[in-house]
Every structure is written in C-alpha cells, then in structure tokens.
N, C-alpha and C positions, 0 to 999 in steps of 0.2 A: 683535248684541243690545245691551242697555243696561247690562249689568253687565260691567267690564274684562276684558273683557266682564264682569264682575260689579261692577267698581269704576269704570271710566271711562265713566259713563252717556254717419360719421354726423352731420353737422348736419342737424337735422330741420326747420329753419325753413321751407324751401320745401316739403319733403316733407309737412309737416303739413297744408297747404292742399289736398292732393290725396289721393285714396285710394291704396291700395297698388299699383293698376295705373295710376296717374297720371291717373285720371278725376277732374275737379274735384269737390270736395265743397262744396255751397252754404254760404256763410257769410252770416248775417243781420246787417245793419247796425243794425237796431233791436233792442235787447236784450230788452225785455219784451213785445213784440208777438208773439204766437205764431201759427203757421199754422192757418188754419181748415179746410184741406183734409183731409178724413178718408177720402178714397178709398184711401189707402195703409194704412188700418187695418182690422182686423177688429172690428166692434162686437160685444161680448159680448152674448149673447141671454139676457134674464132671463125669457123666456116658456118654455112647454113645446113650442113649435112646432119643427119640424125646421129646422136651420140652413139658410140660403139658400145658393145656389151661389156667391155672392160671398164667403162665409166661407172654407170649405175643403172639398175633395172628400172623399168617404167613404174613399177610398184614403189620402189624406193623414192623415185623422183616425186611421185604423187604425195607420198607420206611427208617428205621434208618440205615440199612447197606448201602443203596444206597446213603444216605446223606453223610455218612463218606467217602465213595468212591469218592464222588464229591469234597471232600476237598483236594484231591491230596496230594502234599508234602508241608510241612509248614516250617516256619522259625520263631525263637524266637527273638524278639527285646529285648535281654537281657542287663541288666546293664544300662538301660536308665531311666526307670520310677520305677525301683524296689530298688534303694539304700535305706538304712534304717539307722536311728539313726546317721545321719551326724551332730553331735552336734556343729561342728565348723562353720556351715553355718548360716548366718544371713538372707538369702533370701531363702524361701522354694522352689522357682522355680529353684534355683541352684542345687537342688537334681538331676535334669535331667543330669547334667554333672559331678556329684560328684565322680563317679567311672571311669572317664577317657574318656567317649565317648562324641562326639560333640552333639549338639542339633539335634534332629531328624528333618529331612527335608522332604518335599513333594517329592523331587528328590530321596531320599533314598527309599521311599515306591514305587515309580515308578520303580526304579532299581530292587527291589526285585521281583516285578511283571514280569518285563522283563526277569529275569533269569529263570522263569518257575515255581516259587512258586505260590501256589493257596491259601495258608492260612498264616496268621500272628498271632502269639500268642503275646499278649502285657502283660508282667508281670508288675504289678503295686503294689507297697507297699503304703498303705493308712494311716497307723497308725501315721505317722509324719505330716499328712495333715488333721487331724480331730480335732475338738474341744473336750473339756473335757466332761465327763459324766454330765448329762444324754443325752445331745443332740447328741454328736458325729457327728456334722455337718461337711461335707467335705468342704475343702477350695474351694470357687468358682473358684479361679484362677487355682488351680490344676485340678479340674474337667473339666474346660473349655479346658485346654491344652490336657488332655487325649481325650476329645471328638474331638478336632481338628485332632489329629492323627488317631483316629478311622475313622473319616470322610474321610481322605485321603485314607485309606485302602479300605473303601467301594466304593469310587470313582474309584478305580482301579479294582473293582469287585473281591476283595479278601474276603475270609472268615476271620473273626476276632474273636479271643478268648480273652476275658477280664477276669482277675482274681484278687484275692487278694493274694499277693505273700509272702514277708518276714514278716509274721504276727505271727510267732510262739511264740514270746516273750509274747504275750497276749492270743493268741488262744489256746495254750497248757494248759492254766489255766482252760479250760472247764472241766478238770477232777476233779477239786476241787471247782470251782465256776462256775457252769454251767449257772445259770441264769444271773449273772453279765457279763460273757463272751459273751453269746448269745445276750445280749442287744446291745453290740457294734457291733457284727457280723451282726445282723439283721438291725441295723441302717445304716451301710455302704451299705449293699445290697439293702435295701429299696430305698435309694437315687439313686443308680446306676440303678436299675430296673425302677425307675421313669424317670430318665434322658434319658435313652435309650429305653423307653417303646415302641416307635413307629418304632424302627429299625427292619429291616426284619430278616429272618433266617440267613442272612449272618453274623450276630453277635451272638456269643455264650457266655454264662457266665460260668465260671469255679469256683466251690465252694471254693477251697483253693489250696495251693501248696503242699509242702512236710511236712505233719503233721502226727504225731502219738501220742498215749497216753500210752507209755510203763509203766508209773508209776502205771497204773491200772492192768497190766498184759495183756496177749494176748486177752483173750476172752472179757473182759470188755472194753479193748481198742478198739477192733473191733466194739463192740456194740455202743460205744460213737461215733466213726467215722460214722457208718451207721446212727445213729440218727441225727447227724449234717447234713449229706448229704440229709437226708429225709426232715428235716425242711427247708433246703435251697431250695429244690425243691418246697415244699408247699408255701414258701414265695414268690418265683419268680412267680409262677402260680397265686397267689392271687393279684398280682400287675396289672393285666389287660393289655389291649393293645396286642401287639405281644408277651408279656411275657407268655400268656396262652398257646402258642404253640411253644415257643422258644426251641431250642435244648440246653440242659444243660450238662456241663461236670462235672462229679463228681470224685474228686480225690480218688485214691486208698490209702490204708494204707501206709503212707510214700511214696506213689506212687511206692512202691516196688512190683514187680511181684509176688514173692513168698508169701509175707504177704497178698497181695490183693486177691490172689487165695484162701488163707486159710480162710479169714474172712469177705470179703466185700459182702454185700447184696445190690442190687440195688432197689430203689423204683419202685413200679408198675406204671411206666410212660413210654409211648412209645417213648419219646424223651429225654432220658438220655443216656449219653455216659461215659464209664469208662476211666479215664486217668491214665496211668502208665509212669514211666521214665526208661531209660536204660543207665547205666554207668558201665556196668559189662564187664570184671573184673575191679574193681576200681584201682588196681595197674597199669593198663594200661591207662584207660580212664581219670583219674583225678590226678594221683600221679606224682609228679616231681622227678627228680633224687635226691636221698638222703632222700626221705620220709621214716620215721622210720618204718611204718607198712608194707612197701612193695613197690616195684617199678619194672616196666619192660618197655622197650621201643619198643618192637615188639609184634605183634599179628597176628594170622592166622594159628595156628596149628590145627590138626584134633580135638584135645580136645577142642580148642576154639570154633570151629564151632559146635561141638556136644552140648556144653553147650548152645550156643546161640539158636540153633534150639529147644532145650528142653524148653527154656523159652517161646518161641512162641507157642509150643505145649500146654503148661500149659494154656496160655491165650485162646487158641482155645477150649480146652476141658472144661474149667471152665466157660468162658463167651461167646465166639463167637458161640459155638454150642448151647448155650441157648438163642441165639437171642439178646445178649447184645453187642452193638458195642463198639469198643475200639479205642482210639488214643494213640500214643506214644508222650505224651505232651512235652517231652524233650528226646533227645539223643545227645551225643556229645563226644568229646575227645580233650584234650588240644593239642596245637601245640608244646609247649616247651618240649624238651628232648624226643621227639617221632620220631621214624623212619617214614619219610613221607609216604612211600608206605604202611606201616602197618596201619597208621592212615586212609589213604584213603580207604583201604580195609575194615577196621573196620566200618567206617561210611557208606560206600555204602552197606555193608552186612546187617547192621541194617535196612537201608531204604528198601533194596530189600526184606528182610524177612517180614517187615511190609506190603509192597504191596502184597506179595504173600498170606498173611493171611487176607487181607482186612482191615488193620490197617493204619490209617493216621500217617505218620512219621513227626515229627516237630523238626527240627534241632536246637539244642541250640547253639546260637552264642552270646557271651558277648562283641563282638567287636573285638575279636581276629582273626576271619576268614574273614569277609567282612569289608574292609576299608570303613567306613561310610563317610569319607571326600572325598576321591578320587573315591569312588564307584567302587571298584574292589576286586576280590578275592585274598587272600594271598597264596592260595595253587593252583598250576597249575593243571588244568584238573579236579578239584574236582567238579565244577559246572556241567560239562557234565556227570560225572559218578554218582553224587548224584541225578540228576534230569532227568536221561535218561527215 
C-alpha cells in the first residue's frame, strides 16, 4: 500500500538463465518490445456469456474457487519484513523492527489464528538482503528468519502468502531494462521456490506487490505486467516439487481494480489467482487531516456504497464470471483522524462484499490496529464485526 506503508508512499549466474529443472528460460534481447502472442493467456470475459473452453474447464473453476473460499479472511503482517532502504542500520536483521513494530513472535501468530483469521500474508522486501549482480543471493539469515515465521503460520494451519513487496525501485526498470531486471527477479524467486519447494498448498507465492509501468502507456504497460506474471508462473512451475501445482497469486496492474479489469490477462494455468487492493476513496482510507489532495473523516453515504458495489461488480463480470479467482490482497483504513464508526463500517463493508462475491479479504495492518506486544485490538468490536 502507499502508506509506510502509511508513510513511505550457490553462484546463481548460470542458474538464473535456466529454470529450476535446467530448462532454458527465454531471454529477450529487445527490452521494450513485448510479445504479441496471447495464446498462453486467459482473456478475461466482460460479457455474460459462458466462458469458452479455451479459458478453464468447469472442474478447474470449481477447484480454484473452492480453494479461495477456504482461505477465509486474512491479515497482513505489515511493516515487519517489508521495510526498505533503512540505510542507517548496521545489522540487516534490524530491518524487522525498523518501522516501529516489535519482533514477530510465535505468540502473535497464534493470536491471529485465535481471532478467526485463516490466512496471513507476509509482505517481504528482499532487495536490501540480496548480494550484487549476477548472483543476487538472498542473505541466509534473512531467509531463515522468514522461513521461521512461515513455519509458525503453517503450524497454526494458516494459509500463507509470501511475496516480494517494496521492490518498485528496481522492478519498475523492467520497462527499460527487461533482461537485467528479470535476472534479479528470477534469481530471488528461484531461491524462494527452491527453499519452500516441499511446502504444501497452504503456502502461496505472490508475484509482486503494487507495480505498474505507466512510462510505457496503458497498453504496453499492461502487456509488460502480463508478461512478468506469465514468466513468474512458468518459473515457479519449473522448480519442481510442490511448486508444479502450487497456487500462485498474480498482482493486478498497480493492484488497482479499474486498471486490472482493463488490461490484465491471466496465464492459462488452473491455479493462478488475481490480487487487487482496496483503499477507495483514498481521501477517507489513507488521508490524514490536512492532506493537500483531499481528506474526509466519515464514510457511509449511499454514493459510497454504490461506488463500492460497482467495483465488486467489475471484478465479477471481468474475472469471476470467467472462472478466475480473486483475492483482496490488501484493504484498510488508517485510524488517525477518522470517525471510529465510519472506519468500522468501511472495513466490514469491504470484507462483507468480498465474501458475498467469493473473494478472500486480507486486512492490511501495519501495527496500527493489532497491538503486537500486548496482543489486543485497538478498535473495540472490530474483530467481531470483521470476522463474523
């Protein structure tokens, strides 16, 4: 999300050019010319017609939709493993507490499970924990720590989504240096897929976070996003083990509903899930009092509900009706300067709409809502209403 998230809007050199099973991965010599072949993509259907056989079979649709339904309601472990560019730190492991949260504990993960959450999304920024080109080797200490927390979640029978998070400083360069950018991208994901290759379907990989390529213009930006998501899918599948059938979460364009409905094509794979985020209207969900571009402290008018429902209808007609499952990878609203009742209504409304449409809602919490030291909610009755 765009707030620090509220504030900060083995040599692998040869291995990286091959998939995990040593099958070559195609590298493009021309950076900004994107492939026109759409045969490997599922075209989202914006009509009310029955999806064609080229999309997905009814059995595959049922399987993927049921899987997302089983994920229940989720919670984001925000601002713990996703801090980025904390140049004042001398110990890389101090990144975990750099944005003000305490170290993640097994007790916290147990508390999240006890509250009724079924899924934890673990945002992780890797760029400050990898070596230089061409190896891009992930720090063993950092990877071990992430695995420890993933294991705690699995032990609690939670679904876990592991991603690459605040990576836009280098990943956005794919629009001008595709080959160089993808070398790093594939290096990171190859290592993650290898480390977690034997984990069950309880672990999902998410291709990226909030990324777009607006410098290319809409059409070519969408093409590049689709290309990266497709190569991500192929790479993970090639890594063997449970990765051949693992559910993969593919980020929408900027994870924005409107833009994703306009330009995202999903690979022809029966275990891919689209991820979008919801922070609309921004002047309520993320703006503090005095924000120059707009601010409001209440939400809940007829117009507000009409807009929210319209966004979910777009997801339904574009993706869900075509057999493409969706998760709401993040949704949230800051506490500061907000009417408490409006905030609770907003959050519960997003979650309720998600459940009504068969979308897994994953609440964004950067430490502002759940006190991770004392293990308690800061908003009275929110847990009961959000997780009912």
